[in-house]
C-alpha positions as CSV (number, residue, x, y, z in Angstrom):
1,M,35.6,124.5,60.0
2,R,32.8,122.9,62.1
3,N,31.9,120.5,59.2
4,L,35.6,120.0,58.7
5,R,36.1,118.6,62.2
6,K,33.3,116.1,61.7
7,S,34.8,115.1,58.3
8,C,38.2,114.5,59.7
9,I,36.9,112.2,62.4
10,A,34.4,110.4,60.2
11,G,36.8,110.0,57.4
12,V,37.6,106.3,57.9
13,A,34.0,105.3,58.3
14,A,33.0,107.0,55.1
15,I,35.1,104.7,53.0
16,L,32.9,101.8,54.3
17,L,30.3,102.5,51.6
18,A,31.8,99.6,49.8
19,A,30.6,97.1,52.3
20,T,27.4,95.1,52.8
21,A,24.3,97.2,52.0
22,M,20.7,96.5,53.0
23,P,18.7,94.1,51.0
24,A,16.7,97.1,49.9
25,M,19.4,97.7,47.3
26,A,17.9,94.8,45.3
27,G,18.3,94.9,41.5
28,I,21.7,96.7,41.2
29,P,23.9,95.1,38.5
30,L,27.6,94.4,38.9
31,L,30.1,96.7,37.2
32,G,31.7,94.4,34.7
33,K,29.5,91.5,35.9
34,K,30.5,88.0,34.9
35,K,28.3,85.0,35.2
36,K,29.5,81.6,36.4
37,E,29.2,80.1,33.0
38,D,31.5,82.8,31.6
39,L,34.5,81.3,33.5
40,P,36.5,79.3,30.9
41,A,36.2,75.6,31.5
42,R,39.7,74.8,30.1
43,K,42.5,74.2,32.5
44,L,45.1,76.8,33.3
45,T,48.5,76.5,31.7
46,P,51.6,75.9,33.8
47,A,52.6,79.6,33.2
48,Q,49.2,80.9,34.3
49,I,49.3,78.7,37.5
50,A,52.8,79.9,38.3
51,L,51.8,83.5,37.9
52,L,48.8,83.0,40.2
53,D,51.0,81.4,42.8
54,K,53.2,84.5,42.7
55,A,50.1,86.7,43.0
56,I,48.9,84.9,46.1
57,A,52.3,85.2,47.7
58,R,52.7,88.9,46.7
59,E,49.2,89.8,48.1
60,A,50.3,88.4,51.5
61,D,53.4,90.7,51.3
62,V,51.2,93.7,50.5
63,I,49.1,93.0,53.5
64,K,52.2,93.0,55.7
65,V,53.4,96.4,54.3
66,V,50.0,98.0,54.6
67,Q,49.8,96.9,58.3
68,E,52.8,99.0,59.0
69,R,51.3,102.2,57.6
70,A,48.8,104.9,58.6
71,P,48.0,106.7,55.3
72,L,45.5,109.3,54.6
73,V,42.2,108.0,53.1
74,E,39.8,110.4,51.3
75,T,36.4,109.5,50.0
76,Y,34.2,111.8,47.9
77,I,30.7,110.8,47.0
78,Q,28.2,112.3,44.5
79,N,24.6,111.3,44.6
80,M,23.2,111.7,41.1
81,K,19.8,112.6,39.7
82,P,18.4,112.2,36.1
83,D,18.7,115.3,33.8
84,Q,16.8,115.5,30.6
85,A,19.6,117.3,28.7
86,L,22.7,115.9,30.4
87,L,21.3,112.4,31.3
88,Q,22.4,112.9,34.9
89,V,23.9,115.6,37.2
90,P,25.0,115.7,40.9
91,A,22.1,116.1,43.4
92,S,24.3,116.2,46.5
93,D,27.8,115.3,47.7
94,Q,29.7,114.2,50.7
95,H,33.4,114.4,51.6
96,F,35.4,112.5,54.2
97,L,39.1,112.5,55.2
98,G,41.0,110.7,57.8
99,R,44.0,108.5,58.6
100,V,43.7,104.8,59.0
101,D,45.8,102.7,61.4
102,F,45.8,99.5,59.2
103,K,47.6,97.4,61.8
104,K,44.6,97.8,64.1
105,V,42.0,97.4,61.3
106,L,43.7,94.3,59.8
107,S,44.3,92.7,63.2
108,G,40.9,91.0,63.2
109,D,39.4,93.1,65.9
110,T,35.7,93.5,65.5
111,Y,33.8,96.7,66.1
112,E,30.1,96.7,67.1
113,T,28.3,98.9,64.6
114,E,25.1,99.1,66.5
115,D,26.5,101.3,69.3
116,N,29.2,103.2,67.3
117,H,27.0,106.3,67.1
118,K,27.5,106.6,70.9
119,A,31.3,107.0,70.5
120,K,32.7,110.1,72.1
121,G,35.8,112.2,71.5
122,K,37.2,114.1,68.5
123,L,40.0,111.6,68.0
124,G,38.0,108.5,68.8
125,F,38.5,107.0,65.4
126,F,42.1,106.3,66.1
127,K,41.2,104.2,69.1
128,N,38.5,102.5,67.1
129,S,38.7,103.2,63.3
130,M,35.0,102.4,63.0
131,S,33.7,104.4,65.9
132,Y,31.6,106.8,63.8
133,I,30.1,104.2,61.5
134,G,26.8,104.4,63.3
135,G,26.5,108.1,62.5
136,L,27.4,107.5,58.9
137,N,24.7,104.8,58.7
138,K,22.1,107.3,59.8
139,Q,23.4,109.8,57.3
140,L,23.5,107.5,54.3
141,H,20.5,105.3,55.3
142,L,22.7,102.2,54.9
143,Q,24.2,99.4,57.0
144,F,27.9,98.8,56.7
145,N,30.4,96.2,57.8
146,E,34.0,97.2,58.6
147,V,35.2,94.4,56.4
148,G,34.1,96.4,53.4
149,F,36.8,99.0,53.6
150,I,39.5,96.3,53.9
151,Q,38.1,94.5,50.9
152,M,38.2,97.7,48.8
153,I,42.0,97.8,48.8
154,L,42.8,94.1,49.3
155,V,41.3,91.2,47.3
156,D,40.9,89.2,50.5
157,A,42.7,90.3,53.7
158,H,42.7,86.8,55.2
159,S,42.1,83.9,52.8
160,F,43.3,84.7,49.2
161,D,44.4,81.3,48.1
162,K,43.5,78.4,45.8
163,E,41.5,76.6,48.5
164,T,39.2,79.6,48.9
165,Y,38.9,80.8,45.3
166,K,38.6,79.4,41.7
167,F,40.4,81.2,38.8
168,G,39.7,81.3,35.1
169,F,42.1,82.9,32.6
170,V,40.5,85.7,30.4
171,R,43.2,87.3,28.3
172,N,46.5,89.1,28.2
173,D,46.3,92.8,28.6
174,F,48.3,96.0,29.0
175,L,47.6,98.6,31.6
176,G,49.7,101.6,30.6
177,S,53.1,100.0,29.9
178,V,52.6,97.1,32.3
179,P,51.8,93.7,30.7
180,T,49.2,91.7,32.6
181,M,47.3,88.5,32.7
182,V,43.6,88.9,33.5
183,F,41.7,86.3,35.5
184,D,38.1,85.9,36.6
185,V,37.8,85.0,40.3
186,E,35.0,83.5,42.3
187,P,34.8,81.7,45.7
188,A,35.3,77.9,45.6
189,T,32.2,77.2,47.6
190,N,28.6,78.5,47.5
191,K,28.7,79.5,51.2
192,S,31.1,82.4,50.7
193,R,29.0,85.4,51.3
194,G,31.3,88.5,51.5
195,R,34.1,86.9,49.4
196,F,35.5,88.6,46.4
197,F,33.7,87.9,43.1
198,G,35.1,89.6,40.0
199,R,38.3,90.0,38.0
200,I,42.0,90.6,38.7
201,W,44.9,92.0,36.6
202,V,48.2,90.4,37.5
203,E,51.4,92.0,36.2
204,R,53.6,89.4,34.5
205,R,57.0,90.4,35.7
206,N,56.6,89.6,39.5
207,G,53.0,88.5,39.9
208,N,51.6,91.6,41.7
209,I,47.9,92.3,41.5
210,V,47.7,95.8,40.0
211,R,43.9,96.1,39.5
212,F,40.8,94.3,40.5
213,N,37.1,95.0,40.2
214,G,33.8,93.4,41.1
215,S,32.1,93.1,44.4
216,F,32.2,91.1,47.6
217,A,29.0,89.2,47.0
218,G,30.5,85.8,47.1
219,S,28.1,84.5,44.5
220,E,26.1,85.8,41.6
221,K,22.8,85.6,43.5
222,D,24.1,88.0,46.1
223,F,25.1,90.7,43.6
224,R,22.2,92.9,44.3
225,E,23.1,93.3,48.0
226,F,26.7,94.7,47.5
227,Y,28.3,97.8,46.0
228,H,30.7,97.4,43.1
229,F,34.1,98.9,42.7
230,D,37.2,99.2,40.5
231,S,40.5,99.2,42.6
232,W,43.9,100.3,41.3
233,R,47.4,100.2,42.6
234,T,50.7,102.0,42.0
235,N,54.3,100.6,41.8
236,V,55.7,102.8,44.6
237,Q,59.0,100.9,45.2
238,E,60.8,98.1,43.5
239,N,58.3,95.2,43.4
240,L,55.9,96.9,45.7
241,W,52.4,97.8,44.4
242,L,50.2,99.6,47.0
243,P,46.5,100.6,46.8
244,T,46.1,104.1,45.3
245,A,42.5,104.7,44.3
246,F,39.2,103.0,43.7
247,Y,35.9,104.0,42.0
248,V,32.5,102.9,43.2
249,E,29.3,103.2,41.1
250,E,25.8,101.9,41.3
251,S,23.0,102.2,38.8
252,D,19.6,103.4,39.7
253,P,17.3,100.4,39.4
254,K,14.3,102.7,38.9
255,S,15.8,104.5,35.9
256,D,14.7,103.6,32.3
257,E,17.8,105.3,30.9
258,H,20.4,103.5,33.0
259,T,21.4,106.5,35.0
260,V,23.7,106.2,38.0
261,K,22.3,106.4,41.5
262,F,25.6,107.4,43.1
263,K,29.3,107.3,42.3
264,A,32.3,107.8,44.6
265,V,36.1,107.9,44.4
266,N,38.6,107.0,47.1
267,H,42.2,108.1,47.2
268,I,44.9,106.8,49.5
269,W,48.3,108.5,50.0
270,G,50.8,109.3,52.6
271,Y,52.1,105.7,53.1
272,A,55.3,107.2,54.6
273,L,53.3,108.6,57.5
274,K,53.8,106.7,60.7
275,V,51.2,105.8,63.3
276,P,51.1,108.6,65.9
277,T,52.6,107.7,69.2
278,G,51.5,108.8,72.7
279,D,54.3,111.3,72.9
280,A,53.8,112.7,69.4
281,E,52.6,116.0,70.9
282,N,55.9,116.6,72.7
283,V,58.3,116.0,69.9
284,D,59.8,119.0,68.1
285,V,61.1,119.0,64.5
286,E,64.7,118.2,64.1
287,V,66.6,120.5,61.7
288,K,68.6,118.6,59.1
289,G,70.7,119.7,56.2
290,A,70.8,123.4,57.2
291,D,73.5,125.5,55.4
292,D,76.0,127.4,57.4
293,V,75.7,131.0,56.2
294,S,77.0,132.7,59.4
295,A,80.0,134.3,57.6
296,D,77.6,136.2,55.3
297,A,75.2,137.3,58.0
298,Q,74.1,140.9,58.1
299,D,72.4,143.1,60.6
300,I,68.6,142.9,60.4
301,S,66.4,146.0,60.2
302,P,63.2,146.3,62.2
303,L,61.2,145.7,59.0
304,G,63.4,142.8,58.1
305,A,63.0,141.3,61.6
306,Q,59.2,141.5,61.2
307,R,59.3,139.8,57.9
308,A,61.6,137.1,59.2
309,W,59.2,136.5,62.1
310,V,56.3,136.1,59.6
311,Q,58.3,133.8,57.5
312,Q,59.1,131.7,60.5
313,A,55.4,131.2,61.2
314,E,54.9,130.4,57.5
315,D,57.7,127.8,57.4
316,N,56.4,126.2,60.5
317,V,52.9,125.7,59.1
318,V,54.0,124.6,55.7
319,T,56.4,122.0,57.2
320,R,53.7,120.7,59.6
321,L,51.1,120.4,56.8
322,F,53.5,118.5,54.7
323,Q,54.3,116.2,57.6
324,A,50.6,115.6,58.1
325,G,50.3,114.5,54.5
326,L,48.2,117.4,53.3
327,L,50.7,119.2,51.1
328,D,52.6,117.7,48.2
329,A,56.3,117.1,48.3
330,P,58.2,119.8,46.3
331,S,58.0,118.9,42.6
332,D,58.7,120.2,39.1
333,F,55.0,121.1,38.8
334,D,55.2,123.4,41.8
335,K,58.0,125.2,40.1
336,I,55.8,125.8,37.0
337,M,53.1,127.2,39.3
338,E,55.7,129.5,40.9
339,Q,56.6,130.8,37.5
340,I,53.0,131.6,36.8
341,A,52.9,133.6,40.0
342,G,56.1,135.3,38.9
343,N,54.4,136.3,35.7
344,V,51.5,138.0,37.6
345,L,54.1,140.1,39.4
346,A,56.2,140.8,36.3
347,Y,53.2,141.9,34.2
348,N,52.3,144.3,37.0
349,N,55.9,145.5,37.6
350,I,55.7,144.4,41.3
351,Q,58.7,143.2,43.2
352,V,58.5,141.2,46.5
353,A,61.0,140.8,49.2
354,R,60.9,137.0,49.0
355,P,60.0,134.8,46.0
356,I,56.5,133.4,46.0
357,R,56.3,129.6,46.4
358,V,53.4,127.4,45.4
359,R,52.4,124.0,46.8
360,T,49.5,121.7,46.0
361,L,47.0,120.7,48.7
362,L,46.3,117.0,48.0
363,T,42.6,117.0,49.1
364,E,39.4,117.2,47.1
365,P,37.6,120.5,48.0
366,L,38.0,123.6,45.9
367,E,40.2,126.1,47.8
368,S,43.3,128.2,47.8
369,L,45.3,130.0,50.5
370,A,48.3,132.2,51.1
371,I,50.5,131.2,54.0
372,G,53.0,134.0,54.1
373,N,54.7,133.9,50.7
374,T,53.5,130.3,50.0
375,I,50.4,129.9,47.9
376,V,48.5,126.7,48.4
377,I,46.0,125.5,45.8
378,S,44.0,122.3,46.1
379,K,44.5,119.6,43.5
380,S,40.9,119.6,42.5
381,L,40.9,123.3,41.8
382,I,43.8,122.8,39.5
383,D,42.2,119.7,37.9
384,T,38.8,121.3,37.2
385,T,40.3,124.4,35.6
386,A,42.5,122.3,33.3
387,V,40.3,123.0,30.2
388,P,42.0,121.8,27.0
389,G,42.2,124.3,24.1
390,N,44.5,126.4,22.0
391,N,43.9,129.7,23.8
392,N,45.6,129.0,27.1
393,E,42.3,128.3,28.8
394,Q,43.9,126.5,31.7
395,V,46.7,129.0,32.1
396,N,44.2,131.9,32.2
397,N,42.3,130.1,35.0
398,L,45.5,129.6,37.0
399,Y,46.4,133.3,36.5
400,A,43.1,134.3,38.1
401,I,43.4,131.8,41.0
402,I,47.0,132.7,41.8
403,A,46.3,136.5,41.4
404,F,43.7,136.3,44.2
405,Q,46.3,134.9,46.6
406,V,49.1,137.2,45.3
407,A,46.7,140.1,46.2
408,H,46.6,138.8,49.8
409,I,50.4,138.6,49.9
410,I,51.2,142.1,48.6
411,Q,48.5,143.6,50.8
412,G,50.0,142.1,53.9
413,H,47.2,139.7,54.8
414,R,49.4,137.4,56.8
415,L,49.0,134.2,58.8
416,D,48.7,134.6,62.6
417,T,52.3,134.9,63.8
418,K,51.6,132.9,66.9
419,Y,52.7,129.9,64.7
420,A,56.3,131.3,64.8
421,F,56.3,129.5,68.2
422,N,56.9,125.9,67.4
423,D,55.1,124.6,70.5
424,R,51.8,125.8,68.9
425,L,52.3,123.2,66.1
426,L,53.1,120.2,68.3
427,F,50.0,118.2,67.8
428,P,49.0,114.8,66.3
429,D,48.3,114.7,62.6
430,T,44.7,113.7,63.3
431,S,43.9,117.1,64.7
432,A,45.8,119.2,62.1
433,F,42.7,120.7,60.8
434,T,41.0,121.6,64.0
435,R,43.9,123.7,65.4
436,I,45.0,125.9,62.5
437,P,42.3,128.2,61.2
438,M,44.2,129.5,58.2
439,H,41.5,131.0,56.0
440,H,41.5,134.8,55.5
441,T,38.9,137.0,57.0
442,D,35.9,138.3,55.0
443,H,37.5,141.8,55.1
444,D,40.8,140.5,53.8
445,N,39.0,138.6,51.0
446,E,37.0,141.7,50.0
447,E,40.2,143.7,49.7
448,A,42.0,140.9,47.8
449,S,39.1,140.5,45.3
450,K,39.4,144.2,44.4
451,K,43.1,144.0,44.1
452,T,42.8,140.9,41.9
453,L,40.9,142.9,39.3
454,E,43.8,145.3,39.2
455,L,46.3,142.5,38.9
456,L,44.4,141.0,35.9
457,S,44.2,144.4,34.1
458,P,47.5,144.2,32.1
459,K,46.9,143.3,28.5
460,E,48.8,140.0,28.8
461,L,46.2,138.9,31.4
462,N,43.1,140.2,29.7
463,D,41.9,136.7,28.8
464,A,42.2,135.4,32.3
465,S,39.2,137.4,33.6
466,A,36.9,136.0,30.9
467,Q,38.1,132.4,31.1
468,F,37.8,132.2,34.9
469,G,34.5,134.1,34.8
470,L,33.1,131.3,32.7
471,Y,34.5,128.7,35.1
472,L,32.8,130.5,38.0
473,A,29.5,130.6,36.0
474,Q,29.7,126.8,35.6
475,L,30.3,126.4,39.3
476,Q,27.5,128.8,40.2
477,D,25.2,126.5,38.1
478,R,26.0,123.6,40.4
479,Y,27.1,124.9,43.7
480,K,23.8,124.0,45.5
481,S,24.4,120.3,44.8
482,L,28.2,120.4,45.5
483,T,28.3,121.8,49.0
484,A,31.0,119.4,50.2
485,L,33.2,120.2,47.3
486,N,33.0,123.9,48.1
487,E,33.6,123.5,51.9
488,P,37.4,124.3,52.3
489,M,39.6,122.1,54.4
490,I,42.0,124.9,55.6
491,G,41.8,127.8,53.2
492,D,39.6,130.2,51.3
493,S,36.5,129.0,49.4
494,L,35.7,130.4,45.9
495,I,32.3,131.2,47.2
496,K,31.6,134.3,49.4
497,D,28.0,133.4,50.3
498,P,27.0,129.7,50.2
499,K,23.3,130.7,50.4
500,T,23.4,132.7,47.2
501,G,26.4,131.3,45.4
502,V,28.1,134.7,45.1
503,F,31.8,134.5,44.6
504,W,34.6,136.6,46.0
505,L,35.5,137.3,42.3
506,Q,31.9,137.7,41.3
507,A,32.9,140.6,39.1
508,L,34.5,138.2,36.7
509,V,31.4,136.2,36.0
510,G,29.9,138.7,33.7
511,K,33.1,138.8,31.6
512,G,33.0,135.1,30.7
513,G,30.0,135.1,28.3
514,K,26.8,133.2,28.7
515,L,27.1,129.6,29.9
516,D,25.7,127.2,27.4
517,M,25.9,123.5,28.1
518,N,24.8,122.7,24.5
519,D,27.7,124.6,23.0
520,L,30.3,122.0,22.3
521,K,32.9,124.7,21.6
522,Q,32.5,125.9,25.1
523,N,34.1,123.9,27.9
524,A,33.9,125.9,31.2
525,A,35.1,123.3,33.7
526,M,36.5,119.8,33.8
527,P,35.6,116.7,35.8
528,L,37.7,115.9,38.9
529,S,41.1,114.2,38.5
530,S,41.6,115.7,35.0
531,F,45.1,117.0,35.2
532,L,47.2,115.9,38.2
533,R,48.0,112.6,39.8
534,F,50.2,112.0,42.8
535,D,52.7,109.4,44.0
536,P,51.1,107.8,47.1
537,W,54.5,107.1,48.5
538,T,56.4,110.4,48.0
539,D,53.3,112.6,47.8
540,Q,54.7,114.4,44.7
541,V,52.2,115.6,42.1
542,V,52.9,114.9,38.4
543,Q,51.1,116.4,35.4
544,M,49.2,113.9,33.2
545,H,49.3,114.1,29.4
546,P,46.0,112.5,28.3
547,A,45.0,112.1,24.7
548,Y,42.6,114.8,23.5
549,E,38.9,113.6,23.6
550,P,36.6,115.7,21.5
551,L,33.2,116.5,22.9
552,L,30.5,114.7,21.0
553,S,27.5,115.8,23.1
554,S,26.7,117.9,26.1
555,R,26.8,114.7,28.2
556,D,30.5,114.6,27.7
557,K,31.2,117.7,29.7
558,M,30.7,116.4,33.2
559,P,32.0,119.6,35.1
560,F,33.1,118.9,38.7
561,E,31.9,115.3,38.5
562,V,33.5,112.1,39.8
563,T,34.6,109.9,36.9
564,P,36.0,106.3,36.8
565,V,39.6,105.8,37.9
566,Y,41.9,104.7,35.0
567,L,45.6,104.9,35.8
568,K,48.4,104.8,33.3
569,L,50.5,102.1,35.1
570,S,54.2,101.8,34.8
571,Y,57.0,100.1,36.7
572,Y,58.9,101.9,39.4
573,K,62.0,103.9,38.3
574,A,64.5,105.2,40.7
575,P,64.5,109.1,41.0
576,T,66.6,110.8,38.3
577,N,66.5,114.4,39.6
578,A,67.2,116.2,42.9
579,L,63.5,116.9,43.7
580,D,62.4,113.4,43.1
581,A,65.3,111.9,45.0
582,A,64.7,114.3,48.0
583,A,61.0,113.5,48.0
584,A,61.7,109.8,48.0
585,A,64.2,110.2,50.8
586,A,61.7,112.1,52.8
587,A,59.1,109.4,52.2
588,A,61.5,106.7,53.2
589,A,62.4,108.5,56.4
590,G,58.7,108.7,57.4
591,A,58.1,112.2,56.2
592,N,60.2,113.7,58.9
593,A,61.7,116.2,56.6
594,T,60.8,118.3,53.6
595,T,63.0,119.6,50.9
596,D,64.2,123.0,49.6
597,A,64.2,124.1,46.0
598,A,67.4,122.3,45.3
599,G,66.1,119.1,46.7
600,N,68.1,119.2,50.0
601,A,66.3,117.7,53.0
602,V,65.5,120.3,55.6
603,S,62.9,120.6,58.4
604,A,61.5,123.8,56.9
605,P,61.8,125.6,53.6
606,P,64.9,127.8,53.6
607,A,64.7,131.6,53.9
608,S,64.8,133.4,50.6
609,T,66.4,136.7,49.8
610,G,64.7,139.4,48.0
611,T,64.7,138.9,44.2
612,P,63.1,140.7,41.3
613,A,59.8,139.5,40.0
614,A,60.1,136.6,37.5
615,A,60.1,137.2,33.9
616,P,57.2,135.7,31.9
617,V,57.8,132.0,31.2
618,A,56.2,129.0,29.6
619,T,53.2,127.5,31.4
620,P,51.5,124.0,31.7
621,S,50.6,122.4,28.5
622,T,47.1,121.1,28.1
623,G,48.2,118.5,25.6
624,V,45.7,119.6,22.9
625,P,46.7,119.1,19.3
626,A,47.3,122.3,17.4
627,N,44.7,121.4,14.8
628,Q,41.9,120.9,17.3
């Protein structure tokens, strides 16, 4: 948790890796670099000019919308090193998370980077979003400019127009189902250091920029002094495309094999979150949409009262984490995960007083947690276990992960019930991580690990032990270089002892067979962002269905690695089911409500009555062809 507090505060500054680097970075080529002479000399057609006029106007509208928001911004960086067999592997990593007050950052205020390392206070970055940039400079041995972060999500926050830039048509293109025109862009004058120099994709219906990549060198001769990126947007509302993710990569100029020096991914979500106000700590949660069940009320037994008290603490925490933008809005995918949890109970003939709920933690580190009867699993833990195959590889991994938290639930390892008092959760979103230690104790994790082996013993779950054991073996092979990825934000890490790489479920490692990176039939773990993506407006997760990509060499595996962002873009469609409609309504209301299973807006998930364990059901599809 100590490192977590530093990460939450330094989150905004971390994103600034995109900005001006020291001249010592000489020799780094541009990702997708275009020389001046590559810009077509022919004049733009009237249709192309009209689309560019729309793009310039729409970019100004995007800036206005972004200024009204305070989304979560997460950056994960992997420094790479050459590897004889795999070309390159992670050498170290860094993770940062924070909220950005874009109105302050885009206002034109300047922040002195020289003295920022002297900034005091845990929440200082909200008063000055760049207050910890000095400390980050020291950590990364780089110099940054606060403009860099703005330019990563906006082509030019102040002067994107025809007087400042020249445009050259490249081609027509499709990104997903969205038709676009592609233009090369460069500053109109030679003295434009820090201006965008690269390529933009403009959707043809309304003229929104949906993707852009390049650098902020301003001219070709300055390429070597700037990082290069590929930035993507999502159509979150009718005719509104907001920044969603960008990928940063730089080659190692000293490498003869063109290896990467570092790569990073940035995610932005929670646009519905409002900028915290001064009285945010004194405002309670308003109950909306509660059902009147007073006519059916029964007397409560002492055990029932104890369980209701525990559930009240659980609901308070789940609601608060959702409002802070950490948990996904209820979705169809969560229901699939709940069915998997039901299978674990059903195969073991276990009944629980209340159904088990499952939610997705939207952050990068690998972790899971049981908050009362709600299991929380991080998105990256789901992504990296999404191994494609015909033998339910991903499902078996999920069985093992969920079984570990089911073990906590049935053994009564509960959240501190002090959170049943709402006043203990009245805090600003910026301090959400520092005030709720929710991970289980070592003693509870020891007990849960032993119980997990029992839960995985039914014949229907036999393959889960071996599959997840292989996943853990792959993680054990890389844990020393992925310390940030294995540092949990709020819950339980997979690793019991960070010094030795021993896992809580270490007993499963021996059941997974020997790890062999050269065996193309063996795929133990996937890269990050392999299975889920989320709507940055509603915070709902959706399952991706990518085409199957056969492994051609061991270099194709890339377990736990950052990979380029490539979104399947589509135009916004109004919600068609109750869950999507409720999530959209909650987002539009500023995330002041969450939803129940039926999609009704409420301030906390509704109480559930005792039900039998779920029968075995279908589980997520990996999308692998049957003949593979």
